[in-house]
C-alpha positions as CSV (number, residue, x, y, z in Angstrom):
1,M,-18.9,-22.1,-3.5
2,L,-17.0,-20.1,-6.0
3,T,-13.2,-21.2,-6.4
4,F,-10.9,-19.8,-8.4
5,Q,-8.4,-21.8,-10.3
6,K,-6.0,-19.0,-12.3
7,I,-5.0,-15.8,-14.0
8,K,-3.2,-14.0,-17.0
9,W,-3.0,-11.5,-18.4
10,K,-1.0,-9.5,-21.0
11,N,-0.8,-5.6,-22.0
12,L,-2.6,-3.9,-18.9
13,L,-1.6,-1.4,-17.4
14,S,2.0,-1.4,-17.1
15,T,2.4,-4.8,-17.6
16,G,3.9,-6.0,-21.4
17,N,2.6,-8.2,-24.4
18,A,4.2,-11.1,-22.4
19,F,0.9,-13.2,-20.2
20,T,1.6,-12.9,-16.3
21,E,-0.2,-15.9,-14.5
22,I,-0.8,-16.6,-11.2
23,L,-2.0,-19.8,-10.0
24,L,-5.3,-18.5,-7.4
25,N,-5.9,-22.9,-6.1
26,N,-2.5,-23.8,-4.8
27,T,-3.6,-22.7,-1.1
28,P,-6.7,-22.0,1.2
29,N,-6.0,-18.8,1.3
30,A,-3.7,-16.5,-0.3
31,L,-2.4,-12.9,1.2
32,I,-0.6,-10.5,-2.4
33,I,2.2,-8.6,-1.1
34,G,4.7,-6.3,-2.5
35,D,6.6,-2.9,-2.7
36,N,4.5,0.3,-3.9
37,G,3.9,-0.4,-7.5
38,A,5.0,-4.1,-7.4
39,G,1.0,-4.8,-9.5
40,K,-1.3,-5.8,-6.0
41,S,-4.1,-3.7,-7.4
42,T,-3.1,-5.0,-11.1
43,I,-4.1,-8.4,-9.9
44,L,-7.5,-6.3,-8.5
45,D,-8.1,-4.8,-11.6
46,A,-7.4,-7.9,-14.2
47,L,-9.5,-9.7,-12.3
48,C,-12.2,-7.8,-12.4
49,F,-12.3,-6.5,-15.9
50,A,-12.3,-10.0,-16.1
51,L,-15.8,-10.5,-14.4
52,F,-17.1,-7.4,-14.8
53,G,-15.5,-5.5,-17.3
54,K,-13.9,-3.2,-15.6
55,A,-11.3,-1.7,-13.5
56,F,-11.5,-2.2,-10.3
57,R,-9.6,1.2,-9.6
58,N,-11.6,3.9,-11.0
59,I,-9.6,4.0,-14.4
60,N,-11.0,4.7,-17.4
61,K,-12.0,1.5,-19.4
62,G,-9.4,2.2,-21.7
63,N,-6.7,3.6,-20.3
64,L,-6.1,-0.3,-18.8
65,I,-4.1,-1.3,-22.6
66,N,0.0,-0.5,-22.0
67,S,0.1,2.9,-23.1
68,V,3.5,1.2,-25.5
69,N,1.7,-1.4,-26.7
70,Q,-1.7,0.2,-27.0
71,K,-3.9,-2.7,-28.3
72,G,-3.8,-6.4,-27.4
73,L,-4.9,-6.1,-24.1
74,L,-6.2,-10.1,-22.6
75,V,-7.3,-11.0,-19.2
76,E,-8.2,-14.5,-19.0
77,I,-9.7,-15.5,-15.2
78,E,-10.1,-20.1,-15.0
79,F,-12.5,-21.2,-11.9
80,T,-15.2,-23.3,-10.8
81,T,-18.2,-23.8,-8.8
82,S,-21.3,-26.0,-8.5
83,G,-19.1,-28.8,-10.2
84,K,-18.5,-26.8,-12.9
85,H,-15.1,-24.9,-14.7
86,Y,-15.8,-21.5,-15.8
87,K,-13.9,-20.1,-18.3
88,V,-13.9,-16.7,-19.1
89,I,-11.9,-14.6,-22.1
90,R,-12.3,-10.3,-22.3
91,G,-10.1,-8.2,-24.6
92,I,-9.7,-5.6,-25.7
93,K,-8.5,-4.0,-28.6
94,P,-9.6,-6.0,-30.6
95,N,-12.5,-6.4,-28.1
96,I,-13.1,-10.3,-27.7
97,F,-15.7,-10.9,-24.2
98,E,-16.1,-15.6,-24.8
99,I,-16.7,-17.7,-21.5
100,W,-16.8,-21.7,-21.7
101,C,-18.4,-23.6,-19.6
102,D,-16.4,-27.5,-19.5
103,G,-14.9,-26.8,-22.8
104,T,-17.5,-25.8,-24.1
105,C,-17.8,-22.1,-26.0
106,L,-21.3,-20.4,-24.0
107,N,-23.7,-18.5,-26.5
108,Q,-22.8,-15.0,-26.1
109,D,-26.4,-13.9,-27.7
């Protein structure tokens, strides 16, 4: 079973250069609510970008970068599965893709 621990991002869509961090393991269930434009879909875009390299919505990958800063998009997600702790770091401008398992960076080849 995959258990998400936390996700954090910066310079993704309308979010700025300071990290937005959400803890996903405080309760067994979560409900995300908010007004239009509050960032609910941005959470899904961050999650999908970290795991799959593309947005949840039909957004061009280059358009995920904050239009003001135009660089430094970075998403980090942490989860556990099969007794191991993983951290995935993915970014654009600069391009970054790292997978960490129990504190060790995995060979990207």
